[in-house]
VEXDREN-2710 file (C-alpha; in Angstrom, 1 decimal):
% VEXDREN-2710
k/r/px/py/pz
1/MET/-24.6/17.7/-19.0
2/GLY/-21.0/16.8/-17.4
3/VAL/-20.8/14.1/-14.8
4/LEU/-20.7/17.0/-12.2
5/GLU/-24.2/18.5/-13.7
6/ASP/-25.7/15.1/-13.5
7/LEU/-24.5/14.0/-10.2
8/ARG/-25.9/17.6/-8.8
9/SER/-29.3/16.5/-10.6
10/ALA/-29.0/12.9/-8.9
11/MET/-28.2/14.6/-5.0
12/ALA/-31.6/17.1/-5.6
13/ASN/-33.8/14.2/-6.5
14/ALA/-32.5/12.6/-3.3
15/ASP/-32.9/15.3/-1.3
16/VAL/-29.2/15.6/0.1
17/ASP/-27.1/18.8/0.3
18/ALA/-23.8/17.1/0.0
19/PHE/-22.5/13.8/-1.3
20/VAL/-19.4/12.1/0.1
21/ILE/-17.7/10.2/-2.7
22/PRO/-14.8/7.9/-1.2
23/THR/-12.0/5.8/-3.0
24/ASN/-13.8/3.0/-1.1
25/ASP/-15.2/-0.5/-2.3
26/PRO/-17.6/-2.5/-0.2
27/HIS/-14.5/-4.1/1.1
28/PHE/-12.1/-1.0/1.5
29/CYS/-9.1/-2.0/-0.7
30/GLU/-6.6/0.7/-1.4
31/MET/-7.1/0.1/-5.0
32/PRO/-10.5/-0.9/-5.8
33/PRO/-11.5/-3.1/-8.7
34/ALA/-12.2/-0.8/-11.5
35/HIS/-15.8/-1.3/-11.3
36/TYR/-15.9/0.4/-8.3
37/ALA/-13.9/3.7/-9.2
38/ARG/-16.3/6.1/-8.7
39/ARG/-14.2/8.9/-7.1
40/GLU/-11.6/8.5/-10.1
41/PHE/-14.9/8.8/-12.6
42/VAL/-16.2/11.8/-11.2
43/THR/-12.9/13.8/-10.4
44/GLY/-10.5/12.4/-12.9
45/PHE/-7.8/12.2/-10.1
46/THR/-6.3/8.4/-10.3
47/GLY/-4.5/8.7/-7.1
48/SER/-4.8/5.8/-4.4
49/ALA/-6.1/8.1/-1.8
50/GLY/-8.7/10.7/-1.6
51/THR/-12.5/11.4/-0.6
52/ALA/-14.4/13.9/-2.6
53/VAL/-17.3/16.1/-1.8
54/VAL/-19.9/17.6/-4.0
55/THR/-22.6/20.2/-3.1
56/GLN/-24.6/22.1/-5.3
57/GLU/-21.9/24.8/-5.4
58/GLU/-18.7/23.2/-4.8
59/ALA/-16.6/20.3/-5.5
60/LEU/-13.9/19.6/-3.3
61/LEU/-11.0/16.6/-3.3
62/TRP/-9.1/15.8/-0.1
63/THR/-5.7/13.9/-0.6
64/ASP/-2.7/13.4/1.5
65/ALA/1.1/15.1/0.5
66/ARG/1.9/12.1/-1.9
67/TYR/-0.5/13.4/-4.4
68/PHE/-0.5/17.2/-4.0
69/LEU/1.2/17.6/-7.3
70/GLN/-0.4/14.9/-9.2
71/ALA/-4.0/16.2/-8.2
72/ASP/-2.9/19.6/-9.3
73/LYS/-2.3/18.2/-12.7
74/GLU/-5.2/16.1/-12.8
75/LEU/-7.9/17.9/-11.4
76/SER/-10.3/20.2/-13.7
77/ASP/-11.1/24.2/-12.8
78/GLN/-14.0/22.7/-11.6
79/TRP/-12.4/21.3/-8.6
80/LYS/-10.9/22.6/-5.4
81/LEU/-7.9/20.7/-4.1
82/MET/-8.0/20.2/-0.2
83/LYS/-4.6/19.6/1.0
84/ALA/-5.3/17.1/3.9
85/LEU/-3.1/17.5/7.1
86/THR/-1.9/20.7/6.1
87/PRO/-2.1/23.7/8.4
88/GLY/-5.4/25.6/7.6
89/VAL/-7.0/23.1/5.6
90/PRO/-10.2/21.5/7.7
91/HIS/-10.8/17.8/7.9
92/ILE/-13.7/16.8/5.8
93/HIS/-16.0/16.3/8.9
94/GLU/-15.0/19.7/10.1
95/TRP/-15.6/21.4/6.5
96/LEU/-19.3/19.8/6.5
97/ARG/-20.0/21.1/9.6
98/SER/-19.1/24.9/8.9
99/ASN/-20.0/24.9/4.9
100/LEU/-23.5/23.4/5.6
101/LYS/-26.6/24.6/7.2
102/GLU/-28.7/23.5/10.2
103/GLY/-31.1/20.9/8.5
104/ASP/-29.1/20.1/5.4
105/GLN/-28.5/16.3/4.6
106/ILE/-25.3/14.7/4.0
107/GLY/-25.8/11.2/1.5
108/VAL/-23.3/8.5/1.6
109/ASP/-23.4/5.1/0.1
110/PRO/-23.8/3.1/3.2
111/THR/-21.7/0.3/1.5
112/LEU/-18.8/2.3/1.5
113/ILE/-18.2/4.2/4.5
114/SER/-17.0/2.6/7.6
115/ILE/-18.5/2.3/11.0
116/THR/-15.3/4.7/11.9
117/ASP/-16.0/7.2/9.3
118/ALA/-19.8/7.1/9.7
119/GLU/-19.2/8.0/13.6
120/ARG/-16.8/10.8/12.8
121/ILE/-18.9/12.2/10.5
122/LYS/-21.8/12.3/12.8
123/ALA/-20.1/13.6/15.8
124/GLN/-19.0/16.7/14.1
125/THR/-22.5/17.5/12.2
126/GLN/-25.0/16.0/14.6
127/PRO/-24.6/19.1/16.9
128/LYS/-25.4/21.9/14.0
129/LYS/-28.5/19.5/13.4
130/ILE/-27.0/17.9/9.9
131/SER/-27.9/14.4/9.4
132/LEU/-25.8/11.8/7.9
133/VAL/-28.4/9.8/5.4
134/TYR/-27.8/6.2/4.3
135/LEU/-29.0/6.2/0.6
136/GLY/-30.6/2.9/-1.1
137/GLY/-28.1/3.3/-3.9
138/ASN/-24.6/5.4/-5.0
139/LEU/-25.7/8.5/-6.8
140/VAL/-22.5/8.2/-9.2
141/ASP/-24.0/4.9/-10.9
142/LYS/-26.9/7.3/-12.3
143/THR/-24.3/9.1/-14.2
144/TRP/-21.9/6.3/-14.9
145/THR/-24.2/4.6/-17.4
146/SER/-21.7/3.3/-19.9
147/GLY/-18.1/2.4/-20.1
148/ARG/-18.3/0.9/-16.9
149/PRO/-15.7/-2.0/-16.3
150/PRO/-17.0/-5.6/-15.2
151/LEU/-15.9/-7.4/-12.1
152/SER/-13.5/-9.9/-13.0
153/SER/-15.0/-13.5/-13.9
154/ASP/-11.3/-15.4/-13.9
155/PRO/-11.2/-18.6/-11.7
156/LEU/-9.7/-18.5/-8.0
157/ARG/-6.4/-20.2/-7.5
158/ILE/-5.1/-22.0/-4.7
159/HIS/-1.9/-20.5/-2.8
160/PRO/0.2/-23.6/-2.5
161/MET/1.1/-24.7/1.0
162/LYS/4.6/-24.6/0.4
163/TYR/4.4/-20.8/0.4
164/ALA/1.3/-20.5/2.8
165/GLY/2.9/-22.6/5.5
166/LEU/-0.4/-22.9/7.5
167/LYS/-3.5/-24.7/6.5
168/VAL/-6.9/-23.0/6.5
169/THR/-8.3/-25.0/9.4
170/GLY/-5.3/-23.9/11.4
171/LYS/-6.1/-20.5/10.8
172/LEU/-9.9/-20.8/11.2
173/SER/-9.2/-22.5/14.7
174/LYS/-6.8/-19.8/16.0
175/ILE/-9.3/-17.3/15.0
176/ALA/-12.3/-19.1/16.3
177/GLU/-10.5/-19.5/19.8
178/SER/-10.4/-15.3/19.8
179/MET/-14.0/-15.2/19.2
180/VAL/-14.8/-17.8/22.1
181/ALA/-12.6/-15.3/24.2
182/LYS/-14.9/-12.5/23.1
183/LYS/-18.3/-14.3/23.4
184/ALA/-18.8/-13.7/19.7
185/THR/-20.4/-16.4/17.4
186/ASP/-19.6/-14.9/14.3
187/LEU/-17.1/-12.7/12.8
188/LEU/-17.5/-10.9/9.4
189/VAL/-14.5/-10.4/7.5
190/SER/-14.6/-7.8/4.6
191/LYS/-11.2/-7.2/4.0
192/LEU/-10.2/-9.1/0.8
193/ASP/-6.5/-9.5/1.6
194/ASP/-7.7/-11.3/5.0
195/ILE/-10.1/-13.6/3.2
196/ALA/-7.4/-14.5/0.6
197/TRP/-4.8/-15.0/3.3
198/ILE/-7.2/-17.1/5.5
199/LEU/-8.4/-19.6/2.8
200/ASN/-5.1/-19.7/1.1
201/LEU/-6.8/-18.7/-2.3
202/ARG/-6.0/-16.0/-4.8
203/GLY/-7.4/-14.1/-7.3
204/SER/-7.5/-11.3/-10.0
205/ASP/-10.0/-8.9/-8.9
206/VAL/-8.2/-6.2/-7.5
207/PRO/-5.6/-3.9/-9.7
208/ASN/-2.2/-5.6/-9.3
209/THR/-3.1/-7.5/-6.4
210/PRO/-4.4/-11.2/-6.3
211/LEU/-7.8/-10.8/-4.7
212/PHE/-11.3/-11.6/-5.2
213/VAL/-14.4/-10.0/-4.5
214/SER/-16.1/-11.4/-1.4
215/TYR/-17.2/-11.7/2.1
216/LEU/-16.3/-14.5/4.8
217/ILE/-18.6/-15.2/7.7
218/ILE/-16.4/-17.3/10.4
219/ARG/-18.4/-19.3/13.2
220/ASP/-17.0/-20.1/16.9
221/ASP/-16.8/-23.5/15.9
222/ALA/-14.1/-22.9/13.2
223/THR/-16.5/-23.5/10.4
224/ALA/-17.1/-20.6/7.8
225/THR/-19.3/-19.5/4.7
226/LEU/-17.3/-17.9/1.7
227/TYR/-19.9/-15.2/0.0
228/CYS/-18.6/-14.9/-3.8
229/ASP/-19.4/-15.3/-7.4
230/GLN/-19.6/-19.1/-7.4
231/THR/-19.1/-19.7/-11.0
232/ARG/-15.4/-18.9/-10.3
233/ILE/-15.1/-21.9/-7.9
234/THR/-12.8/-24.8/-9.4
235/GLU/-13.4/-28.2/-8.5
236/GLU/-9.7/-27.9/-6.8
237/VAL/-10.8/-25.0/-5.2
238/SER/-14.1/-26.7/-3.7
239/GLU/-12.1/-29.8/-2.5
240/LEU/-10.0/-27.2/-0.6
241/LEU/-12.8/-25.1/0.9
242/THR/-15.1/-28.4/1.4
243/SER/-12.3/-30.2/3.4
244/SER/-11.5/-27.1/5.4
245/LYS/-15.4/-27.0/6.6
246/VAL/-16.0/-23.9/4.6
247/SER/-19.5/-23.8/2.9
248/ILE/-20.0/-21.6/-0.4
249/ASN/-22.7/-18.9/-1.3
250/ALA/-23.6/-16.3/-3.7
251/TYR/-22.0/-13.1/-3.0
252/SER/-25.5/-11.2/-3.1
253/ASN/-26.9/-13.3/-0.2
254/ALA/-24.1/-12.0/2.3
255/PHE/-26.0/-9.4/3.9
256/ALA/-29.3/-11.4/4.0
257/HIS/-27.7/-14.1/6.0
258/ILE/-25.9/-11.4/8.2
259/THR/-29.3/-10.1/8.8
260/SER/-30.9/-14.0/9.6
261/ARG/-28.0/-15.0/11.7
262/ALA/-28.3/-11.9/13.7
263/GLY/-32.2/-12.4/13.8
264/GLU/-31.6/-15.9/15.1
265/GLY/-29.3/-14.4/18.4
266/SER/-25.6/-14.4/16.6
267/LYS/-23.5/-12.2/18.2
268/PHE/-21.5/-10.5/15.5
269/TRP/-17.9/-9.2/15.5
270/LEU/-17.1/-6.3/13.2
271/ASP/-14.0/-4.4/12.7
272/PRO/-15.0/-1.0/12.8
273/GLY/-12.3/0.2/10.4
274/SER/-12.8/-1.9/7.5
275/THR/-16.7/-3.0/7.9
276/SER/-19.4/-0.7/6.3
277/VAL/-22.5/0.6/7.9
278/ALA/-24.3/-1.3/5.7
279/ALA/-22.8/-4.7/7.3
280/PHE/-23.3/-2.8/10.7
281/VAL/-27.0/-2.7/10.0
282/SER/-27.3/-5.8/8.9
283/ALA/-25.7/-7.2/12.4
284/SER/-27.8/-5.0/14.4
285/GLN/-31.0/-7.0/14.7
286/ASP/-33.4/-7.0/17.8
287/GLY/-31.3/-4.6/19.6
288/SER/-28.2/-6.5/19.9
289/ALA/-25.3/-4.5/18.9
290/PRO/-22.2/-6.2/17.4
291/ILE/-18.8/-6.4/18.9
292/GLN/-16.8/-3.4/17.6
293/GLU/-13.2/-4.2/17.8
294/GLU/-10.1/-4.9/15.7
295/THR/-9.9/-8.5/15.0
296/PRO/-6.7/-10.7/15.3
297/ILE/-6.6/-11.5/11.8
298/ALA/-4.4/-8.3/10.5
299/LEU/-1.9/-9.1/13.1
300/MET/-1.8/-12.8/12.2
301/LYS/-1.3/-12.3/8.8
302/ALA/1.5/-9.5/9.2
303/LYS/3.7/-12.4/11.3
304/LYS/4.7/-14.4/8.2
305/THR/5.0/-18.3/9.0
306/ASP/8.4/-19.6/8.0
307/ALA/7.1/-20.7/4.9
308/GLU/5.9/-17.3/3.7
309/MET/9.6/-16.0/4.7
310/ALA/11.2/-18.4/2.5
311/ALA/9.0/-17.7/-0.5
312/MET/9.3/-13.9/0.4
313/ARG/13.2/-14.1/0.1
314/SER/13.0/-16.4/-3.3
315/ALA/10.7/-13.4/-4.7
316/TYR/13.3/-10.5/-3.7
317/LEU/16.0/-12.8/-5.1
318/LYS/14.2/-12.8/-8.3
319/ASP/13.4/-9.2/-8.5
320/GLY/17.2/-8.4/-7.5
321/VAL/18.1/-10.2/-11.0
322/ASN/15.1/-8.1/-12.6
323/TRP/16.6/-4.8/-11.6
324/ALA/20.2/-5.8/-12.2
325/LYS/19.5/-6.7/-15.7
326/PHE/17.3/-3.4/-16.1
327/LEU/19.7/-0.8/-14.7
328/CYS/22.4/-2.6/-16.9
329/TRP/20.5/-1.8/-19.9
330/LEU/19.1/1.8/-18.6
331/GLU/22.9/2.9/-18.4
332/GLY/24.0/1.0/-21.8
333/THR/21.4/2.8/-23.6
334/LEU/22.2/6.1/-22.0
335/ALA/25.9/5.7/-22.7
336/GLN/25.0/5.1/-26.5
337/GLY/23.5/8.8/-26.7
338/GLU/19.7/7.4/-26.7
339/LYS/17.1/9.1/-24.5
340/PRO/14.3/6.6/-23.7
341/THR/11.5/8.1/-22.3
342/GLU/9.8/7.2/-18.6
343/VAL/7.5/5.2/-20.4
344/GLU/9.8/3.2/-22.6
345/ALA/11.9/2.5/-19.4
346/SER/8.9/1.1/-17.2
347/GLU/8.0/-1.2/-20.7
348/LYS/11.5/-2.4/-20.7
349/LEU/11.1/-3.2/-16.8
350/GLU/7.7/-5.1/-17.5
351/ALA/9.4/-7.0/-20.5
352/ILE/12.5/-8.1/-18.5
353/ARG/10.6/-9.2/-15.2
354/SER/7.9/-10.8/-17.2
355/GLU/10.5/-13.4/-18.1
356/LEU/10.9/-14.6/-14.5
357/GLU/9.6/-17.9/-13.4
358/GLY/6.3/-17.6/-11.3
359/TYR/5.5/-13.8/-12.3
360/ILE/2.6/-12.7/-12.1
361/GLY/2.5/-9.0/-12.8
362/PRO/3.3/-5.8/-11.0
363/SER/2.3/-5.5/-7.6
364/PHE/1.3/-1.6/-8.4
365/GLU/1.8/0.5/-11.3
366/THR/5.6/1.4/-11.7
367/ILE/6.8/5.0/-10.9
368/ALA/9.4/6.1/-13.6
369/ALA/10.0/9.6/-12.7
370/ALA/12.8/11.6/-14.6
371/GLY/14.3/14.8/-13.3
372/GLU/11.6/17.1/-11.8
373/ASN/8.8/14.2/-12.2
374/GLY/10.6/12.5/-9.2
375/ALA/9.2/14.9/-7.1
376/ILE/5.8/13.6/-7.4
377/ILE/6.0/11.1/-5.0
378/HIS/3.4/8.7/-6.6
379/TYR/4.1/10.0/-10.4
380/ARG/2.5/7.6/-13.2
381/PRO/4.1/8.2/-16.7
382/VAL/1.7/8.2/-19.5
383/PRO/2.6/8.5/-23.1
384/GLU/0.9/12.0/-23.8
385/SER/3.2/13.7/-21.4
386/THR/6.4/11.5/-20.7
387/ALA/9.5/13.0/-20.0
388/PRO/12.9/11.4/-21.4
389/VAL/15.4/9.9/-19.0
390/THR/19.1/11.5/-19.9
391/LEU/22.5/11.9/-18.8
392/ASP/21.5/15.2/-17.3
393/ASN/18.9/14.5/-14.9
394/SER/18.0/12.0/-11.8
395/PHE/15.8/8.9/-12.3
396/LEU/13.7/7.8/-9.9
397/CYS/12.0/4.1/-10.3
398/ASP/9.9/2.7/-7.9
399/ALA/8.4/-0.8/-9.0
400/GLY/7.3/-4.0/-7.4
401/CYS/6.2/-7.6/-8.9
402/GLN/3.7/-10.2/-7.8
403/PHE/5.3/-13.4/-7.7
404/HIS/3.7/-16.9/-6.7
405/GLU/6.1/-16.5/-3.9
406/GLY/5.6/-13.1/-2.6
407/THR/4.9/-9.4/-3.1
408/THR/8.1/-7.0/-3.8
409/ASP/8.6/-3.3/-3.7
410/ILE/11.6/-1.7/-4.6
411/THR/12.6/1.9/-5.1
412/ARG/16.1/3.3/-6.3
413/THR/17.3/6.6/-7.5
414/VAL/19.8/6.7/-9.9
415/HIS/22.0/9.4/-12.0
416/PHE/24.3/8.3/-15.2
417/GLY/25.5/11.6/-15.8
418/GLU/27.2/14.4/-13.1
419/PRO/24.8/15.0/-10.7
420/THR/25.3/18.3/-8.9
421/GLY/26.5/18.5/-5.3
422/TRP/23.3/19.2/-3.9
423/GLN/21.7/16.2/-5.3
424/LYS/24.6/14.5/-3.9
425/GLU/24.3/15.9/-0.6
426/CYS/20.4/15.4/-0.6
427/PHE/20.6/11.7/-1.6
428/THR/23.3/11.0/1.1
429/ARG/21.3/12.2/3.9
430/VAL/18.4/9.9/2.8
431/LEU/20.9/7.0/2.5
432/GLN/22.0/7.9/6.0
433/GLY/18.4/7.5/7.4
434/HIS/17.8/4.1/5.4
435/ILE/20.9/2.9/7.0
436/ALA/20.0/4.0/10.3
437/ILE/16.6/2.3/9.9
438/ASP/18.2/-0.6/8.6
439/SER/20.9/-1.0/10.9
440/SER/18.3/-0.6/14.2
441/ILE/18.5/-2.9/17.3
442/PHE/15.4/-2.5/19.4
443/PRO/13.7/-4.3/22.4
444/PRO/10.6/-6.1/21.9
445/GLY/7.4/-3.7/22.3
446/THR/8.9/-0.9/20.0
447/THR/6.6/0.2/17.6
448/GLY/7.5/1.7/14.1
449/HIS/6.8/5.0/15.1
450/ALA/9.5/5.1/17.7
451/LEU/12.1/4.5/15.0
452/ASP/10.7/6.9/12.4
453/ALA/12.7/9.7/13.7
454/PHE/16.0/7.5/12.9
455/ALA/15.3/8.0/9.4
456/ARG/14.9/11.7/9.4
457/ARG/17.3/12.9/11.5
458/HIS/20.0/13.7/9.0
459/LEU/17.4/15.5/6.8
460/TRP/16.2/17.4/9.8
461/ASN/19.7/18.6/11.0
462/HIS/19.6/20.5/7.6
463/GLY/16.0/21.6/7.4
464/LEU/14.7/19.3/5.3
465/ASP/12.3/16.4/5.5
466/TYR/9.7/14.1/3.4
467/LYS/5.7/14.2/3.8
468/HIS/5.2/10.2/3.7
469/GLY/5.9/7.4/6.0
470/THR/9.0/5.8/6.0
471/GLY/7.6/2.3/6.1
472/HIS/4.8/0.3/5.3
473/GLY/3.9/-3.7/5.9
474/VAL/4.2/-5.7/2.9
475/GLY/1.9/-8.9/2.0
476/ALA/2.9/-12.4/1.1
477/SER/1.6/-12.6/-2.7
478/LEU/-1.2/-10.2/-1.3
479/CYS/-1.0/-6.4/-0.7
480/VAL/2.1/-4.4/-1.3
481/HIS/0.4/-2.2/1.4
482/GLU/-0.2/-4.1/4.6
483/GLY/-1.0/-3.5/8.0
484/PRO/-1.2/-3.1/10.8
485/MET/2.1/-1.9/11.7
486/GLY/4.3/0.8/9.8
487/ILE/7.1/3.1/10.2
488/SER/6.0/6.7/10.5
489/SER/5.7/9.9/12.3
490/ARG/2.1/9.1/13.0
491/ALA/1.5/7.3/16.2
492/ASN/0.8/3.6/15.4
493/PRO/0.6/1.6/18.7
494/VAL/1.2/-1.9/16.9
495/PRO/5.0/-3.2/18.3
496/LEU/7.1/-4.9/15.7
497/GLU/7.6/-8.3/15.8
498/LYS/9.5/-11.2/14.7
499/GLY/8.2/-12.0/11.0
500/MET/7.2/-8.9/10.1
501/VAL/8.0/-7.4/6.7
502/LEU/8.3/-3.9/6.1
503/SER/9.3/-1.4/3.7
504/ASN/12.4/1.2/4.8
505/GLU/11.9/4.0/2.3
506/PRO/13.3/7.7/3.3
507/GLY/13.3/10.2/0.6
508/TYR/13.5/14.0/0.2
509/TYR/11.5/15.8/-3.0
510/GLU/12.4/19.3/-4.5
511/ALA/9.3/20.6/-6.5
512/GLY/10.4/21.5/-9.9
513/ALA/13.9/20.0/-9.5
514/PHE/14.5/16.3/-8.7
515/GLY/13.0/13.3/-6.1
516/ILE/14.9/10.8/-4.1
517/ARG/13.9/7.7/-2.5
518/ILE/15.9/4.7/-1.3
519/GLU/13.6/1.8/-0.6
520/SER/14.2/-1.9/0.5
521/VAL/12.1/-4.4/2.1
522/ILE/13.3/-5.9/5.7
523/ALA/11.8/-8.6/7.8
524/VAL/12.0/-8.2/11.6
525/LYS/14.3/-11.2/13.3
526/GLU/15.5/-11.9/16.7
527/SER/18.8/-10.3/17.5
528/LYS/21.8/-12.1/18.0
529/LEU/22.6/-9.4/20.9
530/GLY/20.6/-9.9/24.5
531/GLU/20.2/-13.7/23.7
532/GLY/16.8/-13.1/22.2
533/SER/16.0/-9.9/24.0
534/PHE/16.2/-7.9/21.4
535/LEU/15.2/-7.3/17.8
536/GLU/16.7/-6.3/14.3
537/PHE/15.9/-6.2/10.9
538/GLU/16.8/-8.8/7.8
539/GLN/17.6/-7.2/4.4
540/LEU/15.4/-8.7/2.0
541/THR/16.4/-6.7/-1.1
542/PHE/19.4/-7.1/-3.1
543/VAL/19.7/-4.2/-5.5
544/PRO/22.8/-1.9/-5.8
545/ILE/22.5/1.8/-4.2
546/ASP/24.1/4.4/-6.8
547/LYS/27.5/5.2/-5.7
548/LYS/27.6/8.3/-7.9
549/LEU/24.6/10.0/-5.8
550/VAL/26.9/9.3/-2.7
551/ASP/28.9/12.1/-0.7
552/VAL/31.1/10.5/1.4
553/SER/32.6/13.4/2.9
554/VAL/29.4/13.6/5.1
555/MET/29.5/10.0/5.8
556/SER/30.9/8.3/8.8
557/PRO/33.2/5.3/8.5
558/ALA/30.5/3.0/9.8
559/GLU/28.1/4.3/7.3
560/CYS/30.6/3.2/4.5
561/ASP/31.1/0.2/6.2
562/TRP/27.5/-0.4/5.7
563/LEU/27.2/0.3/2.1
564/ASP/30.2/-1.9/1.1
565/ASN/29.0/-4.6/3.3
566/TYR/25.2/-4.3/1.6
567/HIS/26.9/-4.3/-1.8
568/ALA/29.0/-7.5/-0.9
569/LEU/25.8/-9.0/0.1
570/VAL/24.2/-8.0/-3.4
571/GLN/27.0/-9.6/-5.0
572/GLU/27.0/-12.8/-3.3
573/LYS/23.3/-13.3/-3.7
574/VAL/22.5/-12.0/-7.0
575/SER/25.8/-12.7/-9.2
576/PRO/25.4/-16.2/-9.7
577/LEU/21.9/-15.8/-11.5
578/LEU/23.2/-13.5/-14.0
579/ILE/25.7/-13.9/-17.1
580/GLY/27.0/-11.6/-19.6
581/GLU/26.8/-7.7/-19.4
582/PRO/24.5/-7.6/-16.4
583/LEU/27.1/-9.5/-14.5
584/GLU/29.5/-7.1/-15.4
585/TRP/27.3/-4.3/-14.5
586/LEU/26.6/-5.8/-11.3
587/ARG/30.4/-6.5/-10.4
588/LEU/31.1/-2.6/-10.9
589/ALA/27.9/-1.2/-9.2
590/THR/28.7/-3.4/-6.1
591/ALA/32.8/-2.5/-5.9
592/PRO/33.8/-0.9/-3.0
593/ILE/33.1/3.0/-2.3
594/ASP/35.9/5.3/-3.0
595/ARG/36.1/6.9/0.4
596/SER/38.5/9.4/-0.6
597/GLY/37.5/12.7/1.6
598/LEU/35.8/10.3/3.8
599/ALA/33.9/12.1/6.9
600/THR/35.6/15.7/6.2
601/ARG/32.2/17.5/6.5
602/CYS/30.4/14.7/8.7
603/ASP/29.1/15.6/12.1
604/LYS/31.3/13.3/14.3
605/LYS/29.1/13.8/17.2
606/SER/26.7/11.6/15.2
607/TRP/29.0/8.4/14.9
END
């Protein structure tokens, strides 16, 4: 039998009529360790976001607009793609309510569904007397009986104070102060990047992200217990934890200890969006309900320390050197008449950056997309179907690094031949949005949602748009996507604050033709205007923007000034670290733009 047939047999034995398979692992990582990639195993869809629902008659996958084209390619005809947030497409909870019968049962693995998501399903389905059943195990595991990757057993490592800037004891004390104010005795931390940040430790369990599988319980006296694979604790790590009043216990003991603590009268604080139902049940003993609110950890982590900011600057400067060498190689290779494939370009990029000091690995799988593949927002080239990069098509490359100093994420779209007028106009509209975000000055309390329209306005004015957020937070040698803030058309109440690091990545995608994205990373800092009463952005990324794709006729003088000033900064920062051909390439790539025809088609009302 196939995977779906085996799964349906397991569902029948468990007496459930629908089974929900989220991307989640027990810690709600964006990219779970391969050991937990159950949704990918069942569906064949490799994107980082999506939820599958299987009944005896149907198999459906919900994913967002970033992955529509990818899912179309990867899903077999056994599956139906549900394009989330598209008019006429019901939410998962709505579909379950409408398509299941009264008395039916929905099976979920309680370690993989958050408190918030469980309540949403219940709210939609209980009026129809459809039950949500917490299963004792995961039904996919009954079919995934061979070839399942193990969890990592590599030792944990210390993230040095010169990069972290704040001791473990200081972080625990700050969190404990919030716990006392909330009258919580215990706080369960499930998110792996939160645990790594609090403890100044890093691991290798999560793809492209230096995290390790664990739970952390913090107590109101600023002591804590780390639950993990104890064989991975080195003597150095043990000394750090002991000196920080952090004890160590087995990962498998976490829920039993939560139950024991709750039974003794401890009051737990759980983040409902990142804590599993299984943990909630364990913390709900003797009628005592845990506190269900966001914890202060995500916001603490998002506001980088001075040491973290200095380290991030170093990481992005290294990546600027990497990109100059890569784009120099790519342009030279094409000029010689060669046509490297997307995979070969990605491999060359990896070879170049692997020589950089402090390089750990990529921060995500490189998106190297030639021509029409650029329209697949999270495209990933594979050897069986890789396309050539040529002088006749555009090339979108979105790549990032994990350095000991920090995490990088950069996208550039280039064309080394002759782009069409339409490609140039679309690219320039995207660039104008990029400039608008980078140049923003705003008062404290401003959210990223309030800035998002700045990035889209020039596209909207011509009936164009893009179906992804404009900016996400970036971690300090942690996750390349970090909350709680962001720049998006979706409302987010978290204001931008000094020390936050975000991407600035407007784009435009034309299916079957090309894709454009310009992504740099910026940091919130105090503005010189208003004597500290305003905020603005500091540029961290130093990679040239392809002038060949710029149509100056639709740009204002101020926008051209921004581009020239940015390129002067790139030249100043990166050129001392280059020699030979890459140095000469950078000099030409950062030369002032030709302003012939400037603003002849520009809407001067927008200046």
